[in-house]
C-alpha positions in Angstrom: 21.4 11.1 -1.3 19.2 12.1 1.6 16.9 10.0 3.9 13.3 11.6 3.3 9.8 10.9 4.4 6.4 11.7 3.0 4.6 13.0 5.9 1.0 12.3 5.1 1.2 9.0 7.3 1.2 11.4 10.3 -2.4 12.7 9.4 -3.5 15.7 11.7 -0.4 15.4 13.9 1.2 19.0 14.5 3.8 20.0 12.4 6.4 20.5 15.1 5.7 17.3 16.7 6.0 15.6 13.3 9.5 17.3 12.5 10.9 16.5 16.0 9.8 12.9 15.6 11.5 12.8 12.1 14.8 14.2 13.3 14.9 11.8 16.0 14.9 9.0 13.4 17.8 10.7 11.4 15.4 12.1 8.5 16.9 14.6 6.6 14.3 15.8 4.1 10.5 16.3 4.0 7.9 15.8 1.6 4.5 17.5 2.1 1.1 16.5 1.0 -0.4 19.7 -0.8 -3.6 18.8 -2.7 -5.5 16.5 -4.7 -6.2 13.1 -2.9 -2.9 13.8 -0.7 -3.8 17.2 1.5 -2.1 17.3 4.8 -3.8 18.8 8.0 -0.4 20.3 9.2 0.4 21.7 5.9 -2.7 24.5 5.0 -1.6 25.2 1.4 -4.3 28.1 1.3 -3.3 29.7 4.5 0.5 29.4 3.7 -0.1 31.1 0.2 -2.0 34.1 2.0 -0.2 34.4 5.5 3.3 35.4 5.0 3.9 35.0 8.9 2.4 31.4 8.8 4.9 30.6 5.9 7.7 32.1 7.8 7.0 29.9 10.8 6.9 26.6 8.8 10.1 27.5 6.8 11.7 28.2 10.3 10.3 25.1 11.7 12.1 23.0 8.9 15.2 25.4 8.9 16.0 25.1 12.5 15.8 21.3 12.7 18.3 21.2 9.7 15.6 19.6 7.4 15.0 20.4 3.7 12.0 19.9 1.7 12.2 17.6 -1.1 9.0 18.1 -2.6 5.4 18.9 -2.5 3.1 16.5 -3.6 -0.4 17.1 -5.3 -1.9 13.7 -6.2 -5.0 14.6 -8.1 -6.9 14.1 -11.5 -6.8 17.3 -13.5 -8.2 15.3 -16.5 -11.2 14.2 -14.5 -14.3 14.2 -17.0 -16.0 16.1 -14.0 -15.1 19.6 -14.6 -15.6 20.4 -11.0 -13.0 17.7 -10.1 -10.5 18.8 -12.6 -10.9 22.4 -11.8 -10.2 21.8 -8.1 -7.2 19.7 -8.8 -5.8 21.8 -11.3 -5.9 24.9 -8.9 -4.1 22.7 -6.3 -1.5 21.7 -8.6 -1.1 25.6 -9.3 -1.0 26.5 -5.6 1.7 23.6 -5.0 3.7 25.1 -7.8 3.6 28.4 -6.3 4.3 27.2 -2.8 7.1 24.9 -3.7 8.9 28.2 -5.2 8.6 29.9 -2.0 9.7 26.8 -0.1 12.8 26.3 -2.5 11.4 22.8 -2.8 12.1 22.6 -6.8 9.8 19.7 -7.4 6.0 19.2 -7.3 5.2 15.6 -7.4 1.6 14.7 -9.0 0.0 12.1 -11.2 -0.7 12.4 -15.0 -4.5 12.0 -14.3 -6.9 10.2 -16.6 -9.7 11.9 -18.6 -12.9 9.9 -19.7 -13.1 8.0 -23.0 -15.0 10.9 -24.8 -16.5 14.4 -24.3 -19.6 13.1 -22.8 -17.8 10.8 -20.3 -18.7 11.1 -16.8 -15.9 8.8 -15.3 -12.2 8.2 -16.0 -11.4 5.4 -18.4 -7.8 3.9 -18.2 -7.4 2.1 -21.4 -5.0 -0.9 -21.7 -6.3 -2.9 -24.5 -6.4 -1.8 -28.0 -9.3 -3.9 -29.6 -11.8 -3.5 -30.8 -10.2 -0.3 -31.9 -13.3 1.6 -32.2 -14.1 1.0 -28.5 -10.4 1.5 -27.0 -8.0 2.6 -29.5 -9.7 5.4 -30.9 -10.6 6.8 -27.5 -7.0 6.2 -26.4 -5.8 8.3 -29.1 -8.4 11.0 -28.6 -7.5 11.2 -24.8 -3.9 12.0 -25.5 -4.5 14.5 -28.3 -7.7 16.3 -27.0 -6.9 16.2 -23.2 -3.5 14.9 -22.1 -1.0 16.9 -24.2 -2.9 20.2 -24.1 -3.3 20.0 -20.4 0.3 19.2 -19.6 1.5 21.7 -22.0 0.1 24.5 -20.1 0.6 22.6 -16.8 4.5 22.4 -17.5 4.3 26.2 -18.4 2.9 27.1 -15.1 5.6 24.9 -13.5 8.4 26.4 -15.1 7.1 29.9 -14.7 7.1 29.3 -10.8 10.7 27.5 -11.2 9.8 24.2 -10.2 9.7 20.9 -12.1 7.1 18.4 -12.2 7.6 14.7 -10.9 5.0 12.4 -12.4 4.5 9.4 -10.5 3.9 6.3 -12.9 0.7 4.8 -11.4 -1.9 2.4 -13.1 -5.2 4.0 -13.4 -3.5 7.2 -14.9 -2.5 7.7 -18.6 1.2 7.8 -17.6 2.0 4.6 -15.8 5.1 3.2 -16.9 8.3 4.1 -18.6 6.8 4.3 -22.1 3.8 6.6 -21.4 6.1 8.9 -19.1 8.3 9.7 -22.0 5.4 10.0 -24.4 4.3 13.0 -22.1 7.7 14.5 -21.7 8.6 14.2 -25.3 5.2 15.8 -26.2 5.6 18.8 -23.7 8.6 19.9 -22.0 11.6 18.6 -19.8 9.9 20.5 -17.0 7.9 16.9 -16.7 10.0 14.0 -15.5 9.3 11.2 -13.0 8.9 10.9 -9.3 9.9 7.2 -9.1 8.1 4.8 -7.4 9.5 1.5 -7.8 6.2 -0.1 -6.2 3.8 0.3 -9.0 6.6 -0.8 -11.5 7.2 -3.9 -9.6 4.0 -5.2 -9.9 3.6 -4.6 -13.2 6.7 -6.6 -14.1 9.3 -3.7 -15.0 12.6 -4.3 -14.2 13.3 -1.1 -12.0 17.1 -1.2 -12.9 16.5 -0.8 -16.3 13.9 2.0 -15.8 16.1 3.9 -13.6 18.9 3.9 -16.6 16.5 4.7 -19.2 15.1 7.8 -17.4 18.6 9.3 -16.2 18.1 13.0 -15.8 14.2 12.6 -16.1 14.2 11.3 -12.6 13.2 14.5 -10.6 12.3 12.8 -7.5 12.3 9.0 -5.8 9.6 7.6 -3.5 11.0 4.8 -1.3 8.1 2.1 -1.4 7.8 -1.6 -2.1 5.0 -4.1 -3.3 4.8 -7.7 -2.7 3.4 -10.2 -5.1 0.9 -12.9 -4.1 2.3 -15.7 -6.1 -0.6 -18.2 -5.6 -3.1 -15.7 -6.4 -1.2 -14.6 -9.6 -0.8 -18.3 -10.6 -4.6 -18.6 -10.7 -5.9 -15.0 -11.5 -3.0 -13.1 -13.1 -1.6 -9.7 -11.6 -4.4 -7.3 -12.5 -6.7 -7.1 -9.5 -9.3 -4.5 -8.5 -10.1 -5.8 -5.2 -9.5 -3.7 -2.3 -6.1 -3.0 -1.1 -6.9 -4.1 2.5 -8.1 -7.4 1.2 -4.7 -8.5 1.5 -5.1 -12.4 1.8 -7.0 -12.4 -1.7 -5.1 -9.8 -3.7 -2.3 -10.3 -6.1 -0.2 -7.6 -5.0 -0.2 -5.1 -2.2 2.1 -2.2 -1.2 5.0 -3.2 1.1 7.5 -1.4 3.4 10.6 -1.3 1.6 12.4 -4.6 2.2 9.3 -6.5 2.7 8.5 -7.2 -0.9 12.2 -6.9 -2.4 15.5 -7.9 -0.6 18.5 -5.8 0.5 20.6 -6.8 -2.6 18.0 -5.2 -5.1 17.3 -1.9 -3.0 21.3 -1.7 -2.7 21.6 -2.0 -6.5 18.5 0.4 -7.2 20.6 3.1 -5.0 23.7 2.4 -6.9 21.8 2.9 -10.3 20.3 6.2 -9.1 23.8 7.5 -8.3 24.9 6.1 -12.0 22.0 7.9 -13.5 23.0 10.9 -11.9 20.2 11.2 -9.2 21.6 12.8 -5.6 18.4 13.8 -4.1 16.0 12.4 -1.5 14.8 8.7 -1.1 11.4 10.0 0.4 9.9 7.0 2.2 6.0 6.6 1.6 4.3 4.3 3.9 1.4 2.4 2.6 1.8 -1.0 4.1 -1.4 -2.3 5.1 0.1 -5.0 7.3 2.0 -2.5 9.5 1.3 0.3 11.6 2.5 3.7 10.1 5.0 4.0 13.0 6.5 0.2 12.8 6.4 0.6 8.8 8.4 3.8 8.8 10.9 2.7 11.3 11.4 -0.4 9.5 12.1 1.3 6.5 14.4 4.1 7.8 16.5 1.2 9.4 16.6 -1.1 6.0 17.1 2.3 4.0 20.1 3.4 6.1 21.8 0.2 4.9 21.5 1.2 1.2 21.6 4.9 1.4 24.7 6.4 -0.4 25.6 9.6 1.4 28.8 10.6 0.3 30.6 11.9 -2.8 32.5 9.2 -4.5 36.2 9.3 -3.7 39.0 9.0 -5.8 39.3 5.8 -7.7 42.9 5.6 -7.3 43.1 1.6 -8.3 41.9 2.8 -11.9 44.7 5.4 -12.5 
């Protein structure tokens, strides 16, 4: 496994300055924001696709520092009921697949998206309750049969044609938000579709992350190292569902945290061990979204914490078991 970072936290900082800083921290892989809601100023997708010299300079900048590109991330909503948004995010996905192939990245991370409840809808509708059926269960069935599966069958073909796999991040407000819905999509489309496994979203939903890893197995295409913390006092009063701003930390039921500040070292050690047993040997890509820390402090703390958990070498001979 390798220590990685999703470079979105560096904003408009120049590429080479970003890479030099990451190398100084012991980082081995980088993940670039490539469209949708996570475009990066230091990773201009359109220019890199059109300008071979610019692409060559980026590849050299990465390779000269002995870094690897673990994935491109294109987190959008290609199922948005607003056709302009849907088209733009779909094109971002197509471009990310093409560019990932040229960078030998192998994986494009994204979101499943979420359609509206019917053909006339103007906004996405994330449905989590089946009653009354006519208002919720029927629209949910329509979403999957008329929007989700047709779109992702074609998107999987596009990715496969570029020689890349898709890592769907299981995020609430999207039709794929947990293990069951991830497999619902994968089984209806293609094994090109797998998971960009981010425990932070699953922790607050109450899923057992070790069980999730074991069930996913080879469907884990990429991994985000991010934590979340639960505000037990708020949860006791209001439950876990919470639409308040993520920066309203004192009143929220949960927030994103730097790894180790939501769950302890033992659990993260077990997460890494379970990833190895599941056959995953790729990047553990740190995604900083901790609103209680600066990006630099959060990143440094995450790296120090993850260094203790990361398994870098291949297993030795189990001579004691012979």
